[in-house]
C-alpha positions as CSV (number, residue, x, y, z in Angstrom):
1,M,57.3,147.5,152.0
2,N,55.0,146.5,149.1
3,F,54.7,142.9,147.7
4,L,56.8,143.7,144.6
5,S,59.7,145.1,146.7
6,V,59.7,142.0,148.9
7,L,59.8,139.7,145.9
8,V,62.7,141.6,144.3
9,L,64.6,141.4,147.6
10,A,64.0,137.7,147.9
11,V,65.2,137.0,144.4
12,S,68.3,139.1,145.0
13,L,69.2,137.3,148.2
14,S,68.6,133.9,146.6
15,F,70.9,134.8,143.7
16,S,73.6,136.0,146.1
17,A,73.4,132.8,148.0
18,I,73.8,130.7,144.8
19,V,76.8,132.7,143.7
20,H,78.4,132.5,147.2
21,A,77.8,128.8,147.3
22,H,79.3,128.3,143.8
23,G,82.3,130.3,144.9
24,D,82.8,128.1,147.9
25,E,82.6,125.0,145.7
26,H,85.1,126.5,143.3
27,D,87.5,127.4,146.1
28,E,87.2,123.9,147.5
29,E,87.9,122.4,144.0
30,Q,91.0,124.7,143.6
31,A,92.2,123.7,147.1
32,E,91.8,120.0,146.2
33,H,93.6,120.4,142.9
34,Q,96.5,122.3,144.6
35,H,96.7,119.5,147.2
36,A,96.7,116.9,144.5
37,E,99.5,118.6,142.5
38,A,102.8,116.8,142.9
39,A,105.5,118.4,145.0
40,K,108.4,119.9,143.1
41,G,112.0,119.6,144.0
42,P,114.8,122.2,143.5
43,H,115.5,120.9,140.0
44,G,111.9,121.2,138.9
45,G,111.2,117.4,139.1
46,R,108.7,115.4,141.1
47,L,109.6,115.2,144.7
48,L,108.8,111.9,146.5
49,T,109.2,111.7,150.2
50,K,109.0,108.9,152.8
51,D,110.2,109.4,156.4
52,D,113.5,111.4,156.2
53,F,114.4,110.2,152.7
54,A,113.4,111.8,149.4
55,L,113.9,111.4,145.7
56,E,113.5,114.0,143.0
57,V,112.7,112.5,139.6
58,T,113.4,114.6,136.5
59,I,113.5,114.0,132.8
60,Y,116.5,115.9,131.4
61,E,116.5,116.7,127.7
62,T,118.7,119.8,127.1
63,E,121.0,119.0,124.2
64,V,120.8,115.3,125.0
65,E,118.2,112.6,124.3
66,P,115.7,112.5,127.2
67,E,117.1,110.7,130.2
68,L,116.0,110.1,133.8
69,R,118.0,111.9,136.5
70,V,117.2,111.2,140.2
71,Y,118.5,113.5,143.0
72,L,118.7,112.2,146.6
73,Y,117.8,114.1,149.8
74,Q,117.9,113.2,153.5
75,N,116.3,115.4,156.1
76,G,115.8,117.9,153.3
77,E,119.5,118.1,152.4
78,P,121.1,116.8,149.1
79,I,123.2,113.7,149.5
80,K,125.6,111.7,147.4
81,T,126.1,108.0,148.0
82,P,127.2,104.9,146.1
83,E,125.1,102.7,148.3
84,L,121.7,103.3,146.7
85,K,119.9,100.6,144.8
86,L,117.3,102.1,142.4
87,Q,115.0,100.9,139.7
88,V,112.2,102.6,137.9
89,R,109.4,100.8,136.0
90,L,107.6,102.8,133.2
91,Q,104.3,101.4,132.0
92,R,103.1,102.9,128.8
93,L,99.5,102.6,127.5
94,G,99.3,99.4,125.4
95,E,103.0,98.5,125.6
96,A,105.3,96.3,127.6
97,A,106.9,97.9,130.7
98,E,110.3,99.5,130.5
99,L,112.8,99.0,133.3
100,V,115.3,101.7,134.0
101,N,118.4,101.0,136.1
102,F,120.6,103.7,137.5
103,S,124.2,104.6,138.3
104,P,125.7,107.6,140.1
105,E,126.9,110.6,138.0
106,L,127.9,114.0,139.4
107,D,125.2,115.0,142.0
108,Y,122.4,112.7,140.6
109,W,121.7,109.1,139.6
110,L,121.5,108.6,135.8
111,G,119.0,106.2,134.1
112,D,120.4,103.8,131.4
113,T,117.4,104.2,129.0
114,V,116.4,106.9,126.6
115,I,113.0,108.1,127.6
116,R,111.2,108.5,124.3
117,E,108.2,110.7,123.9
118,P,105.5,111.1,124.8
119,H,106.5,111.0,128.4
120,S,103.3,109.5,129.5
121,F,103.3,106.4,131.7
122,E,102.5,104.9,135.1
123,V,105.7,105.1,137.2
124,E,106.8,102.6,139.8
125,I,110.0,103.3,141.8
126,N,111.8,100.9,144.0
127,A,114.8,102.1,146.1
128,S,116.9,100.6,148.8
129,Y,119.0,102.9,151.0
130,Q,120.7,102.2,154.4
131,G,118.9,99.0,154.8
132,K,115.4,100.5,154.1
133,N,113.2,99.8,151.1
134,F,111.1,102.5,149.6
135,E,108.4,102.3,147.0
136,W,106.5,105.0,145.1
137,H,103.8,104.8,142.4
138,Y,102.3,107.7,140.5
139,D,100.8,108.5,137.1
140,S,102.5,111.0,134.7
141,F,100.2,111.3,131.7
142,E,100.3,113.7,128.7
143,G,98.5,113.8,125.4
144,R,95.7,111.5,126.7
145,T,91.9,111.7,126.6
146,E,89.1,109.2,127.1
147,L,86.0,108.7,124.9
148,S,83.2,106.3,125.1
149,A,82.4,104.0,122.1
150,R,79.3,106.1,121.6
151,S,81.3,109.3,121.4
152,V,83.8,107.8,119.1
153,Q,81.0,106.7,116.7
154,K,79.3,110.1,116.9
155,A,82.5,111.9,116.2
156,G,83.1,109.8,113.1
157,I,86.5,108.6,114.3
158,E,87.5,105.5,112.4
159,L,90.0,103.0,113.7
160,E,92.5,100.6,112.1
161,Q,95.2,98.4,113.5
162,T,98.9,99.1,112.9
163,Q,100.3,96.3,110.8
164,P,103.0,95.5,108.2
165,G,102.4,96.7,104.7
166,Q,103.9,97.9,101.4
167,I,105.1,101.3,100.4
168,Q,104.5,102.0,96.7
169,T,106.4,104.8,95.0
170,Q,104.3,106.1,92.1
171,L,104.6,108.5,89.2
172,H,101.5,110.4,88.3
173,L,101.3,110.9,84.6
174,F,98.6,112.3,82.3
175,G,97.5,110.2,79.3
176,V,95.0,109.7,76.6
177,V,93.0,106.8,75.3
178,A,93.9,105.7,71.8
179,P,92.7,102.9,69.4
180,V,95.0,99.9,68.8
181,P,96.0,100.4,65.2
182,E,96.0,96.6,64.5
183,Q,92.4,96.6,65.5
184,Q,91.3,99.2,63.0
185,Y,90.3,98.0,59.5
186,Q,90.0,100.0,56.3
187,V,87.5,97.9,54.3
188,G,87.3,98.3,50.5
189,A,86.1,96.5,47.4
190,A,88.1,93.7,45.9
191,Y,87.3,95.0,42.4
192,A,86.5,98.4,41.0
193,G,82.8,99.1,40.6
194,V,79.8,101.1,41.7
195,V,78.4,101.0,45.2
196,Q,74.9,99.5,45.0
197,Q,74.1,99.1,48.7
198,L,75.5,100.3,52.1
199,A,74.2,97.9,54.7
200,V,75.7,99.8,57.7
201,K,76.1,103.3,59.0
202,V,78.6,105.0,61.3
203,G,78.1,103.8,64.9
204,D,76.7,100.4,64.0
205,K,78.1,97.4,65.8
206,V,79.1,94.6,63.4
207,T,80.2,91.0,63.7
208,K,82.9,89.3,61.8
209,G,81.5,88.2,58.4
210,Q,78.6,90.6,58.5
211,L,77.5,92.3,55.2
212,L,78.8,95.8,54.8
213,A,78.2,96.8,51.2
214,T,77.3,95.5,47.7
215,V,79.4,96.6,44.7
216,Q,78.5,96.0,41.0
217,N,81.2,95.3,38.4
218,P,80.4,97.7,35.5
219,V,81.8,95.3,32.9
220,S,80.1,92.1,33.9
221,L,77.2,93.8,35.8
222,K,77.7,91.2,38.4
223,N,77.2,92.2,42.1
224,Y,79.6,91.1,44.8
225,N,79.4,91.6,48.6
226,V,81.9,93.3,51.0
227,F,82.0,91.6,54.5
228,A,83.4,92.7,57.9
229,P,86.8,91.2,58.4
230,A,86.4,91.5,62.3
231,A,83.9,92.4,64.9
232,G,83.8,96.0,66.0
233,E,82.1,99.3,65.3
234,V,81.7,101.3,62.1
235,T,83.8,104.4,62.9
236,A,83.9,106.0,59.4
237,K,82.0,105.8,56.0
238,Y,83.9,107.1,53.0
239,V,81.4,106.7,50.1
240,S,77.7,106.8,49.3
241,V,75.4,104.6,47.2
242,G,76.2,105.1,43.5
243,A,79.8,106.1,44.1
244,K,82.5,104.5,41.9
245,V,85.2,102.8,43.9
246,S,88.4,101.2,43.0
247,E,91.2,101.2,45.6
248,Q,89.7,103.5,48.3
249,S,88.1,102.3,51.5
250,I,84.3,102.1,51.8
251,V,84.1,101.9,55.6
252,E,86.3,101.8,58.7
253,I,85.7,99.1,61.3
254,S,87.3,99.6,64.8
255,D,87.5,97.1,67.5
256,F,87.6,99.0,70.9
257,S,87.3,95.9,73.1
258,S,90.8,96.9,74.1
259,V,92.6,100.2,73.8
260,Y,95.9,101.9,74.3
261,I,96.7,104.2,77.2
262,E,99.3,106.6,75.8
263,M,101.2,108.3,78.7
264,S,103.4,111.4,78.5
265,A,106.6,111.3,80.6
266,F,109.3,113.8,81.1
267,P,113.0,112.7,81.1
268,S,113.2,112.4,84.9
269,D,110.1,110.2,84.8
270,T,111.2,108.1,81.9
271,E,114.3,107.1,83.9
272,Q,112.1,105.3,86.4
273,L,109.9,103.5,83.8
274,T,110.4,99.9,82.8
275,L,108.4,97.4,80.8
276,G,106.0,95.4,82.9
277,Q,105.3,98.1,85.5
278,Q,101.8,98.2,86.7
279,F,99.7,101.4,86.5
280,L,96.3,102.5,87.5
281,V,94.2,104.4,85.0
282,K,91.5,106.8,86.2
283,D,89.1,109.0,84.2
284,L,89.3,112.7,85.1
285,H,86.0,112.6,87.0
286,G,87.1,109.7,89.1
287,H,84.1,107.6,88.1
288,Q,86.0,104.5,87.0
289,S,89.5,103.0,87.2
290,A,91.3,100.0,85.8
291,V,94.8,98.4,85.9
292,S,97.2,97.9,83.1
293,Q,101.0,97.3,82.5
294,I,103.5,99.2,80.5
295,S,104.1,97.3,77.3
296,Y,106.0,100.0,75.3
297,I,108.4,102.9,76.0
298,A,109.3,105.0,73.0
299,P,113.0,105.1,72.3
300,Q,112.9,108.8,71.2
301,M,111.6,111.9,72.8
302,T,109.2,114.2,71.1
303,G,110.0,117.8,70.2
304,G,108.6,118.8,73.6
305,H,111.1,116.6,75.4
306,I,108.4,114.1,76.2
307,A,108.6,110.3,75.9
308,R,105.6,108.1,75.2
309,A,104.8,105.1,77.3
310,R,101.8,102.9,76.7
311,G,99.9,99.9,77.9
312,V,96.9,97.9,76.6
313,L,93.7,98.2,78.6
314,A,90.7,95.9,78.4
315,N,87.6,97.8,77.5
316,P,84.7,95.4,77.4
317,N,82.0,98.0,78.2
318,G,83.4,100.7,76.0
319,H,84.0,103.2,78.9
320,W,87.4,104.1,77.7
321,R,86.8,106.0,74.5
322,P,89.6,107.0,72.2
323,G,90.5,110.7,72.7
324,M,89.5,110.6,76.4
325,H,92.1,112.2,78.7
326,V,93.0,110.2,81.8
327,K,95.3,110.2,84.8
328,T,97.6,107.3,85.6
329,D,99.5,106.2,88.7
330,V,102.5,104.1,87.7
331,T,104.0,102.0,90.5
332,V,107.8,102.3,90.0
333,A,108.9,100.7,93.3
334,T,107.4,98.5,96.0
335,V,109.1,97.9,99.3
336,D,107.9,95.9,102.3
337,A,107.6,97.7,105.6
338,A,107.4,96.2,109.1
339,L,104.8,98.7,110.1
340,V,102.7,101.2,108.1
341,I,100.0,103.7,109.0
342,K,97.7,105.9,107.0
343,K,98.7,109.5,106.3
344,S,95.3,110.6,107.3
345,A,96.1,109.7,110.9
346,L,98.9,112.2,111.2
347,Q,98.4,115.4,113.3
348,L,100.7,118.1,114.5
349,W,100.9,118.5,118.2
350,N,103.3,120.9,119.9
351,G,105.3,121.1,116.7
352,K,105.7,117.3,116.4
353,T,103.9,114.8,114.2
354,V,101.7,112.4,116.2
355,I,99.0,109.8,115.9
356,F,96.4,108.7,118.5
357,I,96.4,105.1,119.6
358,K,93.5,103.6,121.4
359,V,93.5,101.1,124.3
360,G,90.1,100.5,125.8
361,D,88.4,103.9,125.9
362,V,91.7,105.8,126.2
363,F,93.3,107.6,123.4
364,E,96.9,108.8,123.7
365,I,99.4,110.4,121.3
366,R,102.4,108.6,119.9
367,M,105.3,110.3,118.1
368,P,106.3,108.0,115.3
369,E,109.7,108.1,113.5
370,L,108.6,108.1,109.9
371,G,110.3,106.5,106.9
372,R,109.3,106.0,103.3
373,A,105.9,107.1,102.1
374,D,103.5,106.9,99.2
375,D,100.3,108.7,98.4
376,T,98.3,107.2,101.3
377,Q,100.6,105.4,103.7
378,V,103.8,106.0,105.5
379,E,106.4,103.7,107.1
380,V,106.9,103.8,110.9
381,L,110.4,103.1,112.0
382,S,109.8,103.4,115.7
383,G,107.5,105.0,118.3
384,V,104.3,103.1,117.6
385,P,103.7,99.5,118.7
386,L,102.6,96.8,116.2
387,G,99.0,95.6,116.4
388,V,97.5,98.6,118.3
389,Q,94.4,100.4,117.2
390,Y,94.9,104.0,116.0
391,A,92.6,106.8,114.7
392,T,92.7,107.2,110.9
393,T,90.0,109.9,110.5
394,N,88.9,112.9,112.5
395,S,91.8,112.6,114.9
396,F,91.8,116.4,115.0
397,I,88.8,116.0,117.4
398,L,91.1,114.0,119.8
399,K,93.8,116.7,119.5
400,A,91.3,119.4,120.3
401,D,90.1,117.4,123.4
402,V,93.7,117.0,124.6
403,M,94.5,120.6,124.1
404,K,91.3,121.6,125.9
405,S,92.2,119.5,128.9
406,G,95.4,121.4,129.3
407,A,97.7,118.3,128.8
408,S,101.3,119.6,129.0
409,H,104.8,118.5,128.6
410,D,105.8,119.0,132.2
411,H,108.3,117.0,134.2
């Protein structure tokens, strides 16, 4: 046999040995996993045995709210007895322990507490039967995963704390920026004459009392000056030098230091509008926003069945230009809520809405009962503890990790 043949044979044998060794390890892992799996009773529940006595713990939820049912066995045979003392302690992640007491019903013992989802907890069982005390402890986790602080940061998962808050109901209306009529001035000559000088042009900023034009009386040949009645901007010029003027305006001065926001509301929206309601104004590009209040609601609808509502908006930097289209969010109701969470935290898991809470390095699903909502927040009626951290962004990563680990709803 040449050298090349010997080398090929050696590599082949080495590869076979590696595969065989890996197969042995896999078989051992499978055996350990099967050994670690909880024993099942006749009703599909977890079977706990000590000496000749056994309990089968099940969560029953067919056409009823989830409840604990415990079946009793002695020497492998079902038994019914009123002598049993039984208590189960459920310890959920980040919450106070729940104690469940039992009473006999049909061929099982029934717990007195609804077992809300997720059914994920440490379970401690204390039983007393025929003068003997029995204790069991096991973990029954679902929807749970563990991530280090480094992994959380790398995944871009942001956290906040569940806390009380306010739910704001808002109307989203389109609007347009308009000048305040009382802040626009049509400036003309006090007497008929000929324009000798125009001291300003369109676009110039002027101060109150600043010279705008000079007009000559054709009879007396005397000049007199026209001054700005208020500070503002020259927005129109109606004549030129040499023009004869009598009653017409020479220039227009507009003060845009504050402007109107004119909103369009349909009848169903108008019913919810009242004077004094606060609204947020946003330009269409989302570059700037400001806050105002409704100061006027038109008593009549337009031909298009639209009502006008307006508010005055401070405009010191001139960002809000008349004619600009804007979006507005009008807050029509504000209610206090004992607990609110961000909508961005919500995920769908096994057909149910969940969030992920965090205690230490452990994340686990919670199934909140949701109430009122606004654009960014939703009220939590039950199912999530107050003051616990929860994932507000990228929680889909946690969901994927849980699904990958094969977490199931199995009792």
